N, C-alpha and C positions, 0 to 999 in steps of 0.2 A: 705406521699407525697400527696399533695392536687391538685386536678385538677380544673383549672378554667373553667368556662363554657362560651363558645362562644355564639354568637347570635343563635336564633332558626333557624332551617332549616325545611322546609315543606317537608314531605314525605307522599304522599297519603293524608289522611285526618288527620293524626296525626302530632303533632309537636314533634320534636326530638331535644335534645340538642347535640351539637357537643363538645366533650371535647378536650382539648389540648393534651391529652394522645394519640391521633391519629398521632401526629407529627412524632414520630420515624419511622413509616412505610414510610412516605414520604421521610425521610432522607435516609432510606435504598434503596428505589427505585431510588432516585437521585444518590446515590453513585454507585449503580449497572449500571445505565445508563451511567455514566461517564466512568466507567471501560470498559464497552462494546464498547463505542465510541473510547476509547484509543486503544483497541485491534484491532478494525477495521482500524483505521488510521495506526497503525503499520503494519498490514497485507498489506495495500495498498502500503506503502512505500517499503516493502520488494518485492512485486510484480513488482513495477516500477524499483527497483534496478536490479532485475534479468533480466528483459526485456532489460534494457540498456546494461547490461553486455553481453547478448547474441547477441545484435545488434553489439556491438563493436567487439566481437569475429568473427562474420560473416564477417564484413568488413575487419578485419585483415587477415582472410583466403583468401578472394578475392584478397587482395593486394599481398599476398605471391604467389598465383596462377598466377597472372599477371606477377610478377617478374620472376617466373620459366619459364613461356611461353616465355617471351621476351628474357631471357638468352638462352634458348634452340633454339629459332629461330635465335638468333644472332650467336650462335656457328655453326649452320647448314648451314648458308649462305656462299657459296663459295667465295664471294667477300671479306669477312672479314678475310680469311685465308691469312697469309703472305707467298707468294710464292717467292722463290728466283729466279725464271725464268725470 
């Protein structure tokens, strides 16, 4: 496997050649970055879904409590009782 030499890069007072053999490291870093970004996006989606689910459950509970309060108030009101008198 032959490595091609890229243009010289100045490092301190010495000139150093950069070989294309360094490219696989860049690819590994890029793939790892993409995987980490995908995991973070997935985590954010899961957190948003859980938050929406909890908000829906809380609103459902409030709605049920209001129904129970209105039915209990409706049953305890003496005007609503059918008196045969």
